[in-house]
mmCIF file of the N, C-alpha and C atoms, coordinates in Angstrom:
data_MODEL
# 
_entry.id   MODEL 
# 
loop_
_atom_site.group_PDB 
_atom_site.id 
_atom_site.type_symbol 
_atom_site.label_atom_id 
_atom_site.label_alt_id 
_atom_site.label_comp_id 
_atom_site.label_asym_id 
_atom_site.label_entity_id 
_atom_site.label_seq_id 
_atom_site.pdbx_PDB_ins_code 
_atom_site.Cartn_x 
_atom_site.Cartn_y 
_atom_site.Cartn_z 
_atom_site.occupancy 
_atom_site.B_iso_or_equiv 
_atom_site.pdbx_formal_charge 
_atom_site.auth_seq_id 
_atom_site.auth_comp_id 
_atom_site.auth_asym_id 
_atom_site.auth_atom_id 
_atom_site.pdbx_PDB_model_num 
ATOM 1   N N  . MET A 1 1  ? 93.267 49.276 -15.745 1.00 0.00 ? 1  MET A N  1 
ATOM 2   C CA . MET A 1 1  ? 92.280 48.720 -16.107 1.00 0.00 ? 1  MET A CA 1 
ATOM 3   C C  . MET A 1 1  ? 92.146 48.311 -17.662 1.00 0.00 ? 1  MET A C  1 
ATOM 4   N N  . ALA A 1 2  ? 91.889 46.740 -17.699 1.00 0.00 ? 2  ALA A N  1 
ATOM 5   C CA . ALA A 1 2  ? 92.175 45.922 -19.137 1.00 0.00 ? 2  ALA A CA 1 
ATOM 6   C C  . ALA A 1 2  ? 91.256 46.903 -19.522 1.00 0.00 ? 2  ALA A C  1 
ATOM 7   N N  . ASP A 1 3  ? 92.226 46.469 -21.091 1.00 0.00 ? 3  ASP A N  1 
ATOM 8   C CA . ASP A 1 3  ? 90.256 47.052 -22.070 1.00 0.00 ? 3  ASP A CA 1 
ATOM 9   C C  . ASP A 1 3  ? 89.620 46.195 -22.187 1.00 0.00 ? 3  ASP A C  1 
ATOM 10  N N  . LEU A 1 4  ? 88.486 46.725 -22.187 1.00 0.00 ? 4  LEU A N  1 
ATOM 11  C CA . LEU A 1 4  ? 87.498 45.823 -22.577 1.00 0.00 ? 4  LEU A CA 1 
ATOM 12  C C  . LEU A 1 4  ? 86.866 45.746 -24.171 1.00 0.00 ? 4  LEU A C  1 
ATOM 13  N N  . SER A 1 5  ? 86.147 44.785 -24.534 1.00 0.00 ? 5  SER A N  1 
ATOM 14  C CA . SER A 1 5  ? 85.687 44.596 -25.622 1.00 0.00 ? 5  SER A CA 1 
ATOM 15  C C  . SER A 1 5  ? 84.454 45.793 -26.172 1.00 0.00 ? 5  SER A C  1 
ATOM 16  N N  . PRO A 1 6  ? 84.226 45.806 -27.200 1.00 0.00 ? 6  PRO A N  1 
ATOM 17  C CA . PRO A 1 6  ? 82.947 46.634 -27.507 1.00 0.00 ? 6  PRO A CA 1 
ATOM 18  C C  . PRO A 1 6  ? 81.716 46.464 -26.289 1.00 0.00 ? 6  PRO A C  1 
ATOM 19  N N  . GLU A 1 7  ? 81.215 45.177 -26.662 1.00 0.00 ? 7  GLU A N  1 
ATOM 20  C CA . GLU A 1 7  ? 80.175 44.872 -26.389 1.00 0.00 ? 7  GLU A CA 1 
ATOM 21  C C  . GLU A 1 7  ? 80.066 44.671 -24.104 1.00 0.00 ? 7  GLU A C  1 
ATOM 22  N N  . ASP A 1 8  ? 81.555 44.182 -23.827 1.00 0.00 ? 8  ASP A N  1 
ATOM 23  C CA . ASP A 1 8  ? 81.383 44.448 -22.399 1.00 0.00 ? 8  ASP A CA 1 
ATOM 24  C C  . ASP A 1 8  ? 81.638 46.177 -21.993 1.00 0.00 ? 8  ASP A C  1 
ATOM 25  N N  . ALA A 1 9  ? 81.840 47.008 -22.841 1.00 0.00 ? 9  ALA A N  1 
ATOM 26  C CA . ALA A 1 9  ? 81.674 48.585 -22.500 1.00 0.00 ? 9  ALA A CA 1 
ATOM 27  C C  . ALA A 1 9  ? 80.301 48.888 -22.684 1.00 0.00 ? 9  ALA A C  1 
ATOM 28  N N  . LEU A 1 10 ? 79.856 48.151 -23.632 1.00 0.00 ? 10 LEU A N  1 
ATOM 29  C CA . LEU A 1 10 ? 78.141 48.424 -23.022 1.00 0.00 ? 10 LEU A CA 1 
ATOM 30  C C  . LEU A 1 10 ? 77.830 48.309 -21.914 1.00 0.00 ? 10 LEU A C  1 
ATOM 31  N N  . GLU A 1 11 ? 77.778 47.108 -21.826 1.00 0.00 ? 11 GLU A N  1 
ATOM 32  C CA . GLU A 1 11 ? 77.137 46.493 -20.715 1.00 0.00 ? 11 GLU A CA 1 
ATOM 33  C C  . GLU A 1 11 ? 77.504 47.499 -19.367 1.00 0.00 ? 11 GLU A C  1 
ATOM 34  N N  . VAL A 1 12 ? 79.044 47.354 -19.260 1.00 0.00 ? 12 VAL A N  1 
ATOM 35  C CA . VAL A 1 12 ? 79.502 48.613 -17.713 1.00 0.00 ? 12 VAL A CA 1 
ATOM 36  C C  . VAL A 1 12 ? 78.477 49.815 -18.295 1.00 0.00 ? 12 VAL A C  1 
ATOM 37  N N  . GLU A 1 13 ? 78.679 49.895 -19.228 1.00 0.00 ? 13 GLU A N  1 
ATOM 38  C CA . GLU A 1 13 ? 77.939 51.558 -19.091 1.00 0.00 ? 13 GLU A CA 1 
ATOM 39  C C  . GLU A 1 13 ? 76.296 51.166 -18.769 1.00 0.00 ? 13 GLU A C  1 
ATOM 40  N N  . ALA A 1 14 ? 76.022 50.457 -19.371 1.00 0.00 ? 14 ALA A N  1 
ATOM 41  C CA . ALA A 1 14 ? 74.470 50.202 -19.132 1.00 0.00 ? 14 ALA A CA 1 
ATOM 42  C C  . ALA A 1 14 ? 73.898 49.996 -17.806 1.00 0.00 ? 14 ALA A C  1 
ATOM 43  N N  . ASP A 1 15 ? 75.182 49.216 -16.673 1.00 0.00 ? 15 ASP A N  1 
ATOM 44  C CA . ASP A 1 15 ? 74.952 49.105 -15.476 1.00 0.00 ? 15 ASP A CA 1 
ATOM 45  C C  . ASP A 1 15 ? 75.595 50.423 -14.938 1.00 0.00 ? 15 ASP A C  1 
ATOM 46  N N  . ARG A 1 16 ? 75.651 50.826 -15.029 1.00 0.00 ? 16 ARG A N  1 
ATOM 47  C CA . ARG A 1 16 ? 76.061 52.365 -14.633 1.00 0.00 ? 16 ARG A CA 1 
ATOM 48  C C  . ARG A 1 16 ? 75.104 52.843 -14.754 1.00 0.00 ? 16 ARG A C  1 
ATOM 49  N N  . LEU A 1 17 ? 74.153 53.114 -15.764 1.00 0.00 ? 17 LEU A N  1 
ATOM 50  C CA . LEU A 1 17 ? 73.243 53.857 -15.939 1.00 0.00 ? 17 LEU A CA 1 
ATOM 51  C C  . LEU A 1 17 ? 72.180 53.469 -15.133 1.00 0.00 ? 17 LEU A C  1 
ATOM 52  N N  . ARG A 1 18 ? 71.969 52.213 -14.831 1.00 0.00 ? 18 ARG A N  1 
ATOM 53  C CA . ARG A 1 18 ? 70.893 51.277 -14.351 1.00 0.00 ? 18 ARG A CA 1 
ATOM 54  C C  . ARG A 1 18 ? 71.445 51.700 -13.127 1.00 0.00 ? 18 ARG A C  1 
ATOM 55  N N  . ARG A 1 19 ? 71.990 51.423 -12.277 1.00 0.00 ? 19 ARG A N  1 
ATOM 56  C CA . ARG A 1 19 ? 72.676 52.067 -10.847 1.00 0.00 ? 19 ARG A CA 1 
ATOM 57  C C  . ARG A 1 19 ? 72.257 53.501 -11.126 1.00 0.00 ? 19 ARG A C  1 
ATOM 58  N N  . VAL A 1 20 ? 72.849 55.042 -11.389 1.00 0.00 ? 20 VAL A N  1 
ATOM 59  C CA . VAL A 1 20 ? 72.741 56.260 -11.063 1.00 0.00 ? 20 VAL A CA 1 
ATOM 60  C C  . VAL A 1 20 ? 70.846 56.416 -11.342 1.00 0.00 ? 20 VAL A C  1 
ATOM 61  N N  . THR A 1 21 ? 69.985 55.285 -11.936 1.00 0.00 ? 21 THR A N  1 
ATOM 62  C CA . THR A 1 21 ? 68.609 55.659 -12.417 1.00 0.00 ? 21 THR A CA 1 
ATOM 63  C C  . THR A 1 21 ? 68.069 55.349 -11.155 1.00 0.00 ? 21 THR A C  1 
ATOM 64  N N  . GLY A 1 22 ? 68.537 54.110 -11.061 1.00 0.00 ? 22 GLY A N  1 
ATOM 65  C CA . GLY A 1 22 ? 67.510 53.632 -9.596  1.00 0.00 ? 22 GLY A CA 1 
ATOM 66  C C  . GLY A 1 22 ? 68.021 54.462 -7.877  1.00 0.00 ? 22 GLY A C  1 
ATOM 67  N N  . ALA A 1 23 ? 69.429 55.060 -7.882  1.00 0.00 ? 23 ALA A N  1 
ATOM 68  C CA . ALA A 1 23 ? 69.635 55.824 -6.893  1.00 0.00 ? 23 ALA A CA 1 
ATOM 69  C C  . ALA A 1 23 ? 68.967 56.999 -7.119  1.00 0.00 ? 23 ALA A C  1 
ATOM 70  N N  . PHE A 1 24 ? 68.471 57.727 -8.297  1.00 0.00 ? 24 PHE A N  1 
ATOM 71  C CA . PHE A 1 24 ? 67.712 59.143 -8.059  1.00 0.00 ? 24 PHE A CA 1 
ATOM 72  C C  . PHE A 1 24 ? 66.176 58.838 -8.223  1.00 0.00 ? 24 PHE A C  1 
ATOM 73  N N  . ARG A 1 25 ? 65.954 57.386 -8.409  1.00 0.00 ? 25 ARG A N  1 
ATOM 74  C CA . ARG A 1 25 ? 64.596 56.956 -8.165  1.00 0.00 ? 25 ARG A CA 1 
ATOM 75  C C  . ARG A 1 25 ? 64.757 56.777 -6.839  1.00 0.00 ? 25 ARG A C  1 
ATOM 76  N N  . LEU A 1 26 ? 65.434 56.236 -5.592  1.00 0.00 ? 26 LEU A N  1 
ATOM 77  C CA . LEU A 1 26 ? 65.030 56.177 -4.714  1.00 0.00 ? 26 LEU A CA 1 
ATOM 78  C C  . LEU A 1 26 ? 65.559 57.569 -3.888  1.00 0.00 ? 26 LEU A C  1 
ATOM 79  N N  . GLY A 1 27 ? 66.505 58.074 -4.066  1.00 0.00 ? 27 GLY A N  1 
ATOM 80  C CA . GLY A 1 27 ? 66.330 59.559 -3.575  1.00 0.00 ? 27 GLY A CA 1 
ATOM 81  C C  . GLY A 1 27 ? 64.903 60.553 -3.667  1.00 0.00 ? 27 GLY A C  1 
ATOM 82  N N  . SER A 1 28 ? 64.465 60.305 -4.849  1.00 0.00 ? 28 SER A N  1 
ATOM 83  C CA . SER A 1 28 ? 62.687 60.932 -5.499  1.00 0.00 ? 28 SER A CA 1 
ATOM 84  C C  . SER A 1 28 ? 61.876 60.537 -4.225  1.00 0.00 ? 28 SER A C  1 
ATOM 85  N N  . GLU A 1 29 ? 61.662 59.012 -3.705  1.00 0.00 ? 29 GLU A N  1 
ATOM 86  C CA . GLU A 1 29 ? 60.823 58.156 -2.786  1.00 0.00 ? 29 GLU A CA 1 
ATOM 87  C C  . GLU A 1 29 ? 61.219 58.937 -1.288  1.00 0.00 ? 29 GLU A C  1 
ATOM 88  N N  . ALA A 1 30 ? 62.228 59.465 -1.251  1.00 0.00 ? 30 ALA A N  1 
ATOM 89  C CA . ALA A 1 30 ? 63.084 59.475 0.363   1.00 0.00 ? 30 ALA A CA 1 
ATOM 90  C C  . ALA A 1 30 ? 62.049 60.475 0.601   1.00 0.00 ? 30 ALA A C  1 
ATOM 91  N N  . SER A 1 31 ? 61.603 60.538 1.995   1.00 0.00 ? 31 SER A N  1 
ATOM 92  C CA . SER A 1 31 ? 60.854 61.055 3.194   1.00 0.00 ? 31 SER A CA 1 
ATOM 93  C C  . SER A 1 31 ? 61.627 62.754 3.509   1.00 0.00 ? 31 SER A C  1 
ATOM 94  N N  . PRO A 1 32 ? 61.260 63.509 3.399   1.00 0.00 ? 32 PRO A N  1 
ATOM 95  C CA . PRO A 1 32 ? 61.566 64.931 3.804   1.00 0.00 ? 32 PRO A CA 1 
ATOM 96  C C  . PRO A 1 32 ? 62.277 64.873 5.335   1.00 0.00 ? 32 PRO A C  1 
ATOM 97  N N  . ARG A 1 33 ? 61.401 64.527 6.081   1.00 0.00 ? 33 ARG A N  1 
ATOM 98  C CA . ARG A 1 33 ? 61.230 64.343 7.570   1.00 0.00 ? 33 ARG A CA 1 
ATOM 99  C C  . ARG A 1 33 ? 62.698 63.672 7.862   1.00 0.00 ? 33 ARG A C  1 
ATOM 100 N N  . PRO A 1 34 ? 62.839 64.108 9.154   1.00 0.00 ? 34 PRO A N  1 
ATOM 101 C CA . PRO A 1 34 ? 64.214 63.332 9.850   1.00 0.00 ? 34 PRO A CA 1 
ATOM 102 C C  . PRO A 1 34 ? 63.563 61.724 10.409  1.00 0.00 ? 34 PRO A C  1 
ATOM 103 N N  . THR A 1 35 ? 64.567 61.306 10.361  1.00 0.00 ? 35 THR A N  1 
ATOM 104 C CA . THR A 1 35 ? 64.199 59.672 11.082  1.00 0.00 ? 35 THR A CA 1 
ATOM 105 C C  . THR A 1 35 ? 64.569 59.280 12.496  1.00 0.00 ? 35 THR A C  1 
ATOM 106 N N  . GLY A 1 36 ? 64.671 60.625 12.922  1.00 0.00 ? 36 GLY A N  1 
ATOM 107 C CA . GLY A 1 36 ? 65.170 60.387 14.786  1.00 0.00 ? 36 GLY A CA 1 
ATOM 108 C C  . GLY A 1 36 ? 63.890 60.683 15.525  1.00 0.00 ? 36 GLY A C  1 
ATOM 109 N N  . PRO A 1 37 ? 63.570 59.965 16.286  1.00 0.00 ? 37 PRO A N  1 
ATOM 110 C CA . PRO A 1 37 ? 62.473 60.576 17.191  1.00 0.00 ? 37 PRO A CA 1 
ATOM 111 C C  . PRO A 1 37 ? 61.966 62.022 17.188  1.00 0.00 ? 37 PRO A C  1 
ATOM 112 N N  . SER A 1 38 ? 60.814 61.888 16.837  1.00 0.00 ? 38 SER A N  1 
ATOM 113 C CA . SER A 1 38 ? 59.816 63.355 17.128  1.00 0.00 ? 38 SER A CA 1 
ATOM 114 C C  . SER A 1 38 ? 60.432 64.041 18.293  1.00 0.00 ? 38 SER A C  1 
ATOM 115 N N  . SER A 1 39 ? 60.011 65.530 18.357  1.00 0.00 ? 39 SER A N  1 
ATOM 116 C CA . SER A 1 39 ? 60.599 66.499 19.426  1.00 0.00 ? 39 SER A CA 1 
ATOM 117 C C  . SER A 1 39 ? 59.414 66.373 20.783  1.00 0.00 ? 39 SER A C  1 
ATOM 118 N N  . LEU A 1 40 ? 58.119 65.670 20.286  1.00 0.00 ? 40 LEU A N  1 
ATOM 119 C CA . LEU A 1 40 ? 57.552 64.906 21.435  1.00 0.00 ? 40 LEU A CA 1 
ATOM 120 C C  . LEU A 1 40 ? 58.408 63.454 22.315  1.00 0.00 ? 40 LEU A C  1 
ATOM 121 N N  . GLY A 1 41 ? 58.644 62.796 21.180  1.00 0.00 ? 41 GLY A N  1 
ATOM 122 C CA . GLY A 1 41 ? 59.259 61.413 21.781  1.00 0.00 ? 41 GLY A CA 1 
ATOM 123 C C  . GLY A 1 41 ? 60.377 61.642 22.608  1.00 0.00 ? 41 GLY A C  1 
ATOM 124 N N  . GLN A 1 42 ? 61.687 63.101 22.025  1.00 0.00 ? 42 GLN A N  1 
ATOM 125 C CA . GLN A 1 42 ? 62.824 63.255 22.879  1.00 0.00 ? 42 GLN A CA 1 
ATOM 126 C C  . GLN A 1 42 ? 62.226 64.356 24.387  1.00 0.00 ? 42 GLN A C  1 
ATOM 127 N N  . LEU A 1 43 ? 61.538 64.950 24.130  1.00 0.00 ? 43 LEU A N  1 
ATOM 128 C CA . LEU A 1 43 ? 60.633 65.265 25.532  1.00 0.00 ? 43 LEU A CA 1 
ATOM 129 C C  . LEU A 1 43 ? 60.330 64.276 26.404  1.00 0.00 ? 43 LEU A C  1 
ATOM 130 N N  . ALA A 1 44 ? 59.211 63.175 25.732  1.00 0.00 ? 44 ALA A N  1 
ATOM 131 C CA . ALA A 1 44 ? 58.996 62.321 26.865  1.00 0.00 ? 44 ALA A CA 1 
ATOM 132 C C  . ALA A 1 44 ? 60.162 61.072 27.554  1.00 0.00 ? 44 ALA A C  1 
ATOM 133 N N  . ALA A 1 45 ? 60.950 61.267 26.584  1.00 0.00 ? 45 ALA A N  1 
ATOM 134 C CA . ALA A 1 45 ? 62.396 60.426 27.012  1.00 0.00 ? 45 ALA A CA 1 
ATOM 135 C C  . ALA A 1 45 ? 63.193 61.480 28.173  1.00 0.00 ? 45 ALA A C  1 
ATOM 136 N N  . GLY A 1 46 ? 63.507 62.810 28.118  1.00 0.00 ? 46 GLY A N  1 
ATOM 137 C CA . GLY A 1 46 ? 63.448 63.557 29.077  1.00 0.00 ? 46 GLY A CA 1 
ATOM 138 C C  . GLY A 1 46 ? 62.794 63.563 30.267  1.00 0.00 ? 46 GLY A C  1 
ATOM 139 N N  . ALA A 1 47 ? 61.830 63.785 29.996  1.00 0.00 ? 47 ALA A N  1 
ATOM 140 C CA . ALA A 1 47 ? 61.022 63.525 31.529  1.00 0.00 ? 47 ALA A CA 1 
ATOM 141 C C  . ALA A 1 47 ? 61.033 62.116 32.015  1.00 0.00 ? 47 ALA A C  1 
ATOM 142 N N  . ALA A 1 48 ? 61.093 60.965 31.286  1.00 0.00 ? 48 ALA A N  1 
ATOM 143 C CA . ALA A 1 48 ? 61.436 59.934 32.340  1.00 0.00 ? 48 ALA A CA 1 
ATOM 144 C C  . ALA A 1 48 ? 62.663 59.584 32.451  1.00 0.00 ? 48 ALA A C  1 
ATOM 145 N N  . ILE A 1 49 ? 63.813 60.353 32.208  1.00 0.00 ? 49 ILE A N  1 
ATOM 146 C CA . ILE A 1 49 ? 65.116 59.962 32.670  1.00 0.00 ? 49 ILE A CA 1 
ATOM 147 C C  . ILE A 1 49 ? 65.341 61.230 34.197  1.00 0.00 ? 49 ILE A C  1 
ATOM 148 N N  . ALA A 1 50 ? 64.343 62.381 34.202  1.00 0.00 ? 50 ALA A N  1 
ATOM 149 C CA . ALA A 1 50 ? 64.451 63.261 34.833  1.00 0.00 ? 50 ALA A CA 1 
ATOM 150 C C  . ALA A 1 50 ? 63.549 62.613 36.228  1.00 0.00 ? 50 ALA A C  1 
ATOM 151 N N  . ILE A 1 51 ? 62.641 61.609 36.046  1.00 0.00 ? 51 ILE A N  1 
ATOM 152 C CA . ILE A 1 51 ? 61.684 61.081 36.985  1.00 0.00 ? 51 ILE A CA 1 
ATOM 153 C C  . ILE A 1 51 ? 62.472 59.868 37.317  1.00 0.00 ? 51 ILE A C  1 
ATOM 154 N N  . ALA A 1 52 ? 63.045 59.508 36.795  1.00 0.00 ? 52 ALA A N  1 
ATOM 155 C CA . ALA A 1 52 ? 63.854 58.719 37.524  1.00 0.00 ? 52 ALA A CA 1 
ATOM 156 C C  . ALA A 1 52 ? 65.120 58.791 38.244  1.00 0.00 ? 52 ALA A C  1 
ATOM 157 N N  . ILE A 1 53 ? 65.709 59.573 37.568  1.00 0.00 ? 53 ILE A N  1 
ATOM 158 C CA . ILE A 1 53 ? 66.817 60.548 38.977  1.00 0.00 ? 53 ILE A CA 1 
ATOM 159 C C  . ILE A 1 53 ? 66.184 60.867 39.586  1.00 0.00 ? 53 ILE A C  1 
ATOM 160 N N  . ILE A 1 54 ? 65.264 61.374 39.988  1.00 0.00 ? 54 ILE A N  1 
ATOM 161 C CA . ILE A 1 54 ? 64.795 62.544 41.062  1.00 0.00 ? 54 ILE A CA 1 
ATOM 162 C C  . ILE A 1 54 ? 64.039 61.026 41.944  1.00 0.00 ? 54 ILE A C  1 
ATOM 163 N N  . LEU A 1 55 ? 63.857 59.863 41.737  1.00 0.00 ? 55 LEU A N  1 
ATOM 164 C CA . LEU A 1 55 ? 63.065 58.677 42.357  1.00 0.00 ? 55 LEU A CA 1 
ATOM 165 C C  . LEU A 1 55 ? 64.175 58.152 42.810  1.00 0.00 ? 55 LEU A C  1 
ATOM 166 N N  . VAL A 1 56 ? 65.416 58.060 42.470  1.00 0.00 ? 56 VAL A N  1 
ATOM 167 C CA . VAL A 1 56 ? 66.711 57.553 43.123  1.00 0.00 ? 56 VAL A CA 1 
ATOM 168 C C  . VAL A 1 56 ? 67.073 58.426 44.031  1.00 0.00 ? 56 VAL A C  1 
ATOM 169 N N  . LEU A 1 57 ? 67.163 59.756 43.807  1.00 0.00 ? 57 LEU A N  1 
ATOM 170 C CA . LEU A 1 57 ? 67.941 60.594 44.671  1.00 0.00 ? 57 LEU A CA 1 
ATOM 171 C C  . LEU A 1 57 ? 66.757 60.308 46.128  1.00 0.00 ? 57 LEU A C  1 
ATOM 172 N N  . ALA A 1 58 ? 65.301 60.135 45.702  1.00 0.00 ? 58 ALA A N  1 
ATOM 173 C CA . ALA A 1 58 ? 64.747 60.191 47.081  1.00 0.00 ? 58 ALA A CA 1 
ATOM 174 C C  . ALA A 1 58 ? 64.708 59.105 48.196  1.00 0.00 ? 58 ALA A C  1 
ATOM 175 N N  . VAL A 1 59 ? 64.986 57.922 46.849  1.00 0.00 ? 59 VAL A N  1 
ATOM 176 C CA . VAL A 1 59 ? 65.014 56.518 47.480  1.00 0.00 ? 59 VAL A CA 1 
ATOM 177 C C  . VAL A 1 59 ? 66.383 56.751 48.408  1.00 0.00 ? 59 VAL A C  1 
ATOM 178 N N  . ILE A 1 60 ? 67.694 57.310 48.009  1.00 0.00 ? 60 ILE A N  1 
ATOM 179 C CA . ILE A 1 60 ? 68.824 57.308 48.703  1.00 0.00 ? 60 ILE A CA 1 
ATOM 180 C C  . ILE A 1 60 ? 68.657 58.364 49.773  1.00 0.00 ? 60 ILE A C  1 
ATOM 181 N N  . ALA A 1 61 ? 67.700 59.160 49.908  1.00 0.00 ? 61 ALA A N  1 
ATOM 182 C CA . ALA A 1 61 ? 67.526 60.623 51.100  1.00 0.00 ? 61 ALA A CA 1 
ATOM 183 C C  . ALA A 1 61 ? 66.573 59.782 51.902  1.00 0.00 ? 61 ALA A C  1 
ATOM 184 N N  . ILE A 1 62 ? 65.444 58.815 51.479  1.00 0.00 ? 62 ILE A N  1 
ATOM 185 C CA . ILE A 1 62 ? 64.993 58.379 52.081  1.00 0.00 ? 62 ILE A CA 1 
ATOM 186 C C  . ILE A 1 62 ? 66.026 56.754 53.530  1.00 0.00 ? 62 ILE A C  1 
ATOM 187 N N  . VAL A 1 63 ? 66.511 56.401 52.671  1.00 0.00 ? 63 VAL A N  1 
ATOM 188 C CA . VAL A 1 63 ? 67.574 55.527 52.758  1.00 0.00 ? 63 VAL A CA 1 
ATOM 189 C C  . VAL A 1 63 ? 68.671 56.183 54.503  1.00 0.00 ? 63 VAL A C  1 
ATOM 190 N N  . HIS A 1 64 ? 68.535 57.100 53.962  1.00 0.00 ? 64 HIS A N  1 
ATOM 191 C CA . HIS A 1 64 ? 69.759 57.973 54.772  1.00 0.00 ? 64 HIS A CA 1 
ATOM 192 C C  . HIS A 1 64 ? 69.361 58.342 55.912  1.00 0.00 ? 64 HIS A C  1 
ATOM 193 N N  . HIS A 1 65 ? 68.146 58.760 56.004  1.00 0.00 ? 65 HIS A N  1 
ATOM 194 C CA . HIS A 1 65 ? 67.276 59.706 57.149  1.00 0.00 ? 65 HIS A CA 1 
ATOM 195 C C  . HIS A 1 65 ? 67.389 59.009 58.349  1.00 0.00 ? 65 HIS A C  1 
# 
């Protein structure tokens, strides 16, 4: 890396400090809960998939019978 003038070095350090403090600020505002679907949503999705599979199997059984 090339040698920086004192003014440029101060500007680089100030930019780094702004980025670090900004990252800390964003991190402190983050929600502690997970971002994925809730457990109730996962249960509903699983039930919907199970019902869809049962319906497909029922239609196949009726058609072949």
